[in-house]
matplotlib code that plots the C-alpha trace (Angstrom):
import matplotlib.pyplot as plt

x = [0.0, 2.8, 4.2, 0.7, 0.4, 3.6, 1.8, -1.7, -1.8, -4.7, -5.7, -7.5, -8.0, -10.0, -9.1, -11.9, -12.2, -15.5, -18.2, -19.8, -23.3, -24.0, -21.9, -20.4, -17.0, -14.6, -11.3, -10.5, -7.5, -8.2, -5.7, -6.3, -9.8, -11.5, -12.8, -16.3, -16.4, -17.3, -20.3, -21.5, -21.0, -23.1, -26.1, -25.9, -24.2, -27.4, -28.1, -24.6, -24.7, -20.9, -20.7, -23.4, -21.4, -18.2, -19.7, -21.3, -18.0, -15.2, -11.7, -12.8, -12.0, -14.8, -15.0, -17.9, -19.1, -19.5, -22.7, -23.9, -23.9, -22.4, -25.8, -27.4, -24.6, -24.7, -28.4, -28.1, -28.1, -24.9, -23.2, -24.8, -24.8, -21.5, -19.0, -19.4, -18.9, -15.4, -14.4, -14.7, -15.3, -13.7, -13.3, -12.1, -12.8, -12.0, -13.6, -12.0, -14.0, -13.3, -16.4, -15.2, -14.5, -17.1, -14.5, -14.5, -11.7, -12.5, -10.1, -11.1, -8.9, -10.3, -9.5, -10.8, -10.4, -13.5, -11.3, -8.9, -10.7, -9.0, -7.9, -8.7, -5.0, -5.0, -8.0, -6.2, -3.1, -5.2, -7.1, -3.7, -2.1, -4.9, -5.0, -1.2, -1.5, -4.2, -2.0, 1.0, -1.1, -2.9, 0.4, 1.7, -1.3, -1.9, 1.8, 2.1, -0.9, 0.4, 4.1, 5.0, 6.6, 4.2, 4.2, 4.6, 5.0, 1.9, -0.2, -2.8, -4.2, -7.4, -8.4, -12.1, -14.3, -16.1, -19.1, -16.8, -17.0, -13.8, -11.7, -8.6, -7.7, -4.9, -5.9, -4.7, -7.0, -10.0, -8.9, -8.8, -12.2, -13.6, -12.0, -13.8, -17.1, -17.4, -20.7, -19.4, -19.0, -18.1, -18.0, -19.0, -16.9, -18.8, -21.2, -18.9, -16.1, -18.3, -19.6, -16.0, -15.0, -17.9, -16.6, -13.4, -11.5, -8.2, -8.1, -10.6, -10.0, -12.2, -12.0, -9.4, -8.2, -6.8, -7.8, -6.2, -6.7, -5.5, -7.0, -5.6, -7.2, -10.9, -10.3, -9.3, -6.4, -7.4, -4.6, -5.4, -3.4, -4.4, -4.5, -2.0, 0.3, 3.7, 5.5, 4.9, 6.9, 10.5, 11.1, 11.8, 8.6, 6.6, 8.0, 7.2, 3.7, 2.8, 4.0, 2.3, -1.0, -0.8, -0.8, 2.8, 4.1, 6.9, 9.2, 8.2, 8.8, 12.1, 13.2, 12.0, 14.0, 16.9, 16.2, 15.5, 11.9, 12.6, 13.5, 10.3, 8.4, 10.0, 9.1, 5.5, 5.2, 6.6, 4.2, 1.2, 2.2, 2.8, -0.4, -2.5, -3.8, -4.1, -4.7, -4.1, -7.5, -6.9, -3.4, -4.8, -7.3, -4.6, -2.2, -5.0, -7.7, -9.7]
y = [0.0, 2.4, 2.0, 2.7, 5.7, 7.2, 7.2, 8.2, 10.0, 8.8, 8.7, 5.4, 2.3, -0.9, -4.1, -6.7, -10.2, -12.0, -13.6, -11.5, -13.0, -12.9, -9.7, -11.8, -10.6, -13.2, -11.3, -7.7, -5.5, -2.1, 0.7, 3.4, 2.2, 0.3, -3.2, -1.9, -0.4, -3.7, -4.1, -0.7, -1.5, -4.7, -2.5, -0.2, -2.3, -3.0, 0.8, 1.6, 2.9, 2.9, -0.8, -1.6, 0.4, -1.4, -4.8, -3.9, -2.5, -4.8, -3.5, 0.2, 2.7, 5.1, 8.1, 8.0, 11.3, 9.5, 8.2, 11.0, 14.7, 16.3, 17.4, 14.0, 12.1, 14.3, 13.4, 9.7, 7.0, 5.6, 8.8, 9.8, 6.3, 5.1, 7.3, 10.3, 8.2, 7.2, 10.5, 9.3, 12.4, 11.2, 7.7, 6.0, 2.3, -0.6, -4.1, -7.0, -10.2, -13.7, -15.1, -18.7, -18.7, -16.1, -14.3, -10.5, -8.2, -4.5, -1.8, 1.7, 4.6, 7.4, 11.0, 12.9, 16.5, 17.6, 19.9, 17.2, 15.3, 12.5, 13.4, 11.5, 10.7, 9.2, 7.1, 5.8, 4.9, 2.9, 1.2, 0.1, -1.0, -2.9, -5.9, -6.2, -6.1, -8.8, -11.1, -10.7, -11.3, -14.4, -15.9, -15.8, -16.0, -19.8, -20.6, -18.0, -19.5, -23.0, -22.1, -25.2, -25.8, -26.9, -30.7, -30.7, -28.2, -29.7, -29.3, -26.6, -25.2, -23.7, -22.6, -23.1, -23.5, -26.6, -25.8, -25.8, -22.0, -20.9, -18.3, -18.4, -20.4, -20.8, -20.1, -23.6, -25.0, -23.3, -24.6, -28.2, -27.9, -26.5, -29.3, -31.9, -30.0, -27.6, -26.0, -25.3, -21.7, -20.7, -19.6, -23.1, -26.1, -28.8, -31.0, -34.2, -32.2, -30.5, -33.9, -35.2, -32.2, -33.0, -36.5, -37.9, -39.3, -37.5, -38.1, -38.5, -39.6, -38.3, -39.1, -36.4, -35.1, -36.3, -34.2, -34.2, -32.0, -30.8, -28.6, -25.1, -23.7, -23.4, -23.7, -26.5, -26.5, -28.5, -29.8, -31.0, -32.5, -34.1, -37.9, -39.7, -36.7, -38.1, -35.3, -37.3, -40.3, -40.9, -42.7, -46.0, -45.6, -45.1, -48.4, -50.2, -48.6, -49.6, -53.2, -53.6, -52.2, -54.6, -57.5, -58.5, -59.7, -58.1, -61.0, -60.6, -56.9, -57.5, -59.9, -57.6, -54.6, -56.6, -55.3, -57.1, -57.8, -55.6, -52.7, -53.2, -53.2, -49.9, -48.4, -49.5, -48.0, -44.7, -44.8, -45.4, -42.5, -40.1, -40.9, -41.2, -44.7, -47.8, -50.7, -51.9, -50.7, -47.2, -47.3, -48.2, -45.4, -43.0, -43.7, -44.0, -41.6, -41.5]
z = [0.0, 0.8, -2.8, -4.2, -1.9, -3.4, -6.8, -5.6, -2.2, -0.1, 3.6, 3.8, 1.7, 1.5, -0.4, -0.3, -1.8, -2.1, -4.2, -6.8, -7.0, -3.2, -2.5, 0.3, 1.5, 3.0, 3.2, 3.8, 4.2, 5.8, 5.7, 8.4, 8.9, 11.8, 11.4, 12.2, 8.7, 7.2, 9.6, 8.5, 4.8, 5.1, 6.1, 3.0, 0.3, -1.6, -1.8, -3.1, -6.7, -6.8, -6.0, -8.6, -11.2, -10.3, -10.7, -14.0, -15.4, -14.1, -14.5, -14.7, -12.0, -10.9, -8.7, -6.3, -7.9, -11.2, -9.7, -7.4, -7.4, -4.3, -3.1, -3.7, -1.9, 1.2, 1.7, 1.2, 3.9, 2.3, 3.2, 6.5, 8.0, 6.5, 4.6, 6.9, 10.0, 8.8, 7.3, 3.7, 1.5, -1.8, -3.1, -6.3, -6.7, -9.0, -9.2, -11.0, -11.4, -12.5, -14.3, -14.0, -10.3, -9.3, -7.2, -7.0, -5.9, -5.0, -4.0, -2.9, -2.0, 0.2, 1.1, 4.1, 2.8, 0.8, -1.3, -2.4, -5.2, -7.0, -10.6, -13.7, -14.1, -10.6, -11.6, -14.7, -12.7, -10.2, -13.0, -14.5, -11.3, -9.4, -11.8, -11.4, -7.6, -7.8, -10.0, -7.6, -4.5, -5.9, -7.1, -3.5, -1.3, -1.1, -0.7, 2.0, 3.9, 3.9, 4.1, 2.2, -1.2, -4.0, -4.0, -7.8, -10.6, -12.1, -9.0, -9.0, -5.7, -4.4, -0.9, 0.0, 3.0, 4.2, 2.0, -1.1, -1.6, -3.3, -1.4, -3.7, -6.7, -9.2, -12.8, -13.7, -11.0, -12.6, -16.0, -14.7, -13.2, -16.4, -18.3, -16.2, -15.8, -18.8, -17.7, -14.2, -12.9, -9.4, -6.7, -5.4, -6.5, -8.5, -6.5, -6.6, -5.1, -2.5, -1.4, -1.1, 1.0, 3.3, 3.8, 5.2, 2.2, 1.6, -2.1, -4.9, -8.5, -11.3, -15.0, -15.7, -12.3, -9.0, -6.0, -2.6, 0.4, 3.8, 6.4, 7.0, 10.1, 9.2, 5.5, 3.1, 0.7, -2.4, -4.7, -8.2, -11.0, -14.3, -14.3, -16.4, -16.8, -18.0, -16.1, -12.9, -14.1, -15.1, -18.4, -16.5, -14.5, -17.7, -19.0, -15.8, -15.5, -19.1, -18.6, -15.2, -16.5, -19.4, -17.0, -16.6, -13.2, -11.3, -12.4, -16.1, -16.0, -14.3, -16.9, -19.7, -18.3, -16.9, -13.4, -10.1, -8.9, -5.8, -8.1, -10.1, -6.8, -5.8, -9.1, -8.9, -5.3, -6.7, -9.6, -7.4, -5.2, -8.0, -9.8, -6.6, -7.5, -5.4, -7.8, -11.3, -12.6, -11.4, -12.8, -16.3, -16.1, -15.0, -17.9, -20.4, -19.1, -22.3]

ax = plt.figure().add_subplot(projection="3d")
ax.plot(x, y, z, "-o")
ax.set_aspect("equal")
plt.show()
């Protein structure tokens, strides 16, 4: 925020993440503002023309006075019961939405002095910078939360709650979901995944994707990777997997590859772990998903 403030002077700021359809906010960052601001906002959000304009025009930055005259705003409940209480006289805001995940990011910058209006140039600077800030934040957010290296370069991650509402998601994760369920759109994960999250199984195999999960406080980290992706296996493991799925025994594969049966057994254990399978049928489906 301090870097942004050096480009656009402001007194207070809000960055909120939530779900577009329900106008439900699940994550906020407040700069020089009290937490009670969000409780106040909940009472007036459906009367807010600025918010409606932001959602209707994603990616565009608006001044609050693009929607109200000064006289009109001073007499509105949204000003008297909200903005005025927190010293908000001027505001510029931007909303960026993801139509696939249903996630919405909003950032507002505020000034207290009625005489210090935001300029059009400042609006354009904010409009350019905010999407870059979102991209940088999302690329680090999940890894920061779990404080662990990504298990595999091919793993995609999402953070959701127990009801399968997405909080954060890699673009690749959304792509995998759309590949398995083309008609899906967020913010709630597909029903089979929601049902799995409500159960106790750590992993689930779908036709095209392997899902695994772990609990992070009151949220769930969901990891996904495509089934049968050759990047998971070494060349030797590919050979062993193909022969084993075709019905050869450990000994037959060992003779074929001039290796010991114990070595073949170790390879198969590694293959099962990498592809998240537990038997020969699942292995065959994993290496030949179609």
